Structure formats: C-alpha cells, structure tokens
C-alpha positions as CSV (number, residue, x, y, z in Angstrom):
1,X,340.1,137.6,83.4
2,X,339.6,140.3,81.7
3,X,341.1,143.3,83.1
4,X,338.0,145.8,82.6
5,X,335.8,143.1,84.4
6,X,338.5,143.4,87.0
7,X,338.7,147.1,87.2
8,X,334.9,146.8,87.6
9,X,334.9,144.3,90.5
10,X,337.7,146.3,92.2
11,X,335.4,149.1,91.6
12,X,332.4,147.7,93.3
13,X,334.5,146.3,96.2
14,X,336.1,149.8,96.8
15,X,332.2,151.2,96.7
16,X,331.1,148.7,99.2
17,X,334.0,149.3,101.6
18,X,333.4,153.3,101.8
19,X,329.4,152.7,101.5
20,X,329.6,152.9,105.6
21,X,330.0,156.5,105.4
22,X,327.3,159.0,104.4
23,X,326.8,159.1,100.9
24,X,326.4,162.6,100.8
25,X,329.9,163.2,101.8
26,X,331.5,160.7,99.7
27,X,332.8,161.9,96.0
28,X,335.2,159.5,94.0
29,X,338.0,161.7,93.0
30,X,340.0,159.8,90.8
31,X,340.3,156.2,89.2
32,X,343.6,155.8,88.5
33,X,345.6,152.8,87.3
34,X,346.7,151.8,90.9
35,X,344.7,152.9,93.3
36,X,340.9,154.2,93.8
37,X,340.7,157.4,95.5
38,X,337.4,159.1,97.5
39,X,337.5,162.6,98.7
40,X,334.9,162.7,101.9
41,X,333.3,166.1,102.8
42,X,331.5,166.3,106.1
43,X,331.9,168.7,109.1
44,X,331.8,165.8,111.5
45,X,334.6,163.6,110.1
46,X,338.1,164.4,110.2
47,X,338.6,162.1,107.3
48,X,339.5,163.8,104.1
49,X,340.7,161.2,101.8
50,X,340.1,157.1,101.3
51,X,342.8,155.4,99.2
52,X,342.4,152.0,98.4
53,X,345.3,150.0,96.5
54,X,344.1,147.8,93.4
55,X,346.4,145.0,94.0
56,X,345.4,144.9,97.5
57,X,341.4,144.8,96.8
58,X,342.5,142.0,93.9
59,X,344.2,139.8,96.7
60,X,340.7,140.7,98.8
61,X,338.6,139.3,95.9
62,X,340.3,136.2,95.7
63,X,340.7,135.3,99.3
64,X,338.8,132.8,101.1
65,X,338.1,134.8,104.0
66,X,337.7,137.9,102.0
67,X,334.2,138.8,103.3
68,X,335.5,138.9,106.9
69,X,338.3,141.1,106.2
70,X,336.0,143.5,104.1
71,X,333.7,143.5,107.5
72,X,337.0,144.5,109.4
73,X,337.5,147.3,106.9
74,X,334.2,148.6,107.1
75,X,334.4,149.0,110.9
76,X,338.0,150.2,110.7
77,X,337.0,152.9,108.2
78,X,334.2,153.8,110.2
79,X,336.2,153.9,113.5
80,X,339.0,155.9,112.2
81,X,336.8,158.5,110.1
82,X,336.8,161.1,113.0
83,X,340.5,160.4,114.3
84,X,342.5,160.4,110.7
85,X,342.5,162.7,107.7
86,X,343.8,159.8,105.4
87,X,342.5,156.3,105.3
88,X,344.8,154.2,103.1
89,X,344.7,150.6,102.5
90,X,346.8,148.8,102.9
91,X,348.4,150.8,105.5
92,X,352.0,152.0,104.6
93,X,353.5,150.4,108.0
94,X,352.1,147.2,106.9
95,X,353.6,147.3,103.4
96,X,356.6,148.4,104.4
97,X,357.2,145.7,106.9
98,X,356.3,143.2,104.1
99,X,359.1,144.6,101.9
100,X,361.6,144.8,104.7
101,X,360.8,141.5,106.0
102,X,360.9,139.7,102.7
103,X,364.8,141.0,102.3
104,X,365.9,140.0,106.0
105,X,364.4,136.7,105.4
106,X,366.5,136.2,102.1
107,X,369.5,137.7,103.7
108,X,369.3,135.3,106.7
109,X,369.2,132.3,104.3
110,X,371.9,133.5,102.4
111,X,373.9,133.9,105.3
112,X,373.3,130.3,106.9
113,X,374.1,128.8,103.7
114,X,377.5,130.4,103.6
C-alpha cells in the first residue's frame, strides 16, 4: 500500500475518533511522522491534547474487530475529556507492559531451555 494513501487513512480514522468532541474545540496541531496530535480548546473540558499513534491506528484499520475498538475509543475519549488533560492512544502503560512482557517471556524460555 502506498504510504500517502495509508497516511490519509490514518488521518481519516483519527478525525473519526475525535469527531465525538465539539468541532469548534478541536484543531489539528501537527501531523508528525509517528503521531497525529490535536489541540483541544474548551472551557468545559479539562482535555487539552489528543495524541494518536500512527502504528496503533494502522493496526486498528487492519483489525477484524476494528469497528468495535473504534467505538470504544470514541466513548473513552468522550468520558475522559473532563477528567484528563491529555488523551493518548495507546496508553503509555499498555505500551510499556507489552514491551516488558515480551522480555519477561523471552527470559523465561531461555531459562527453561538452559
């Protein structure tokens, strides 16, 4: 797949996810290589920044149950808009857990074979 087409698909998906917030309160801040970032302005919202990882959005586009996950993200964004100042997908704790989990499993396999 062409990278330009893939980037447009990711941008459309990101726009669909953030569309649950008031359009007047949103502004696309930067379209970086690895993330899509939105700035949020609104007196009733604590949320100021939305950061969506492009790789994670690509996985959502390719996933069989992607539509369900996208609906969940929309609800989660709407629910947390008044609670957090930054919304990040995927959450850093999940990303860190995956990375450390892979290393732990690898160490366990090596120790069992030794």
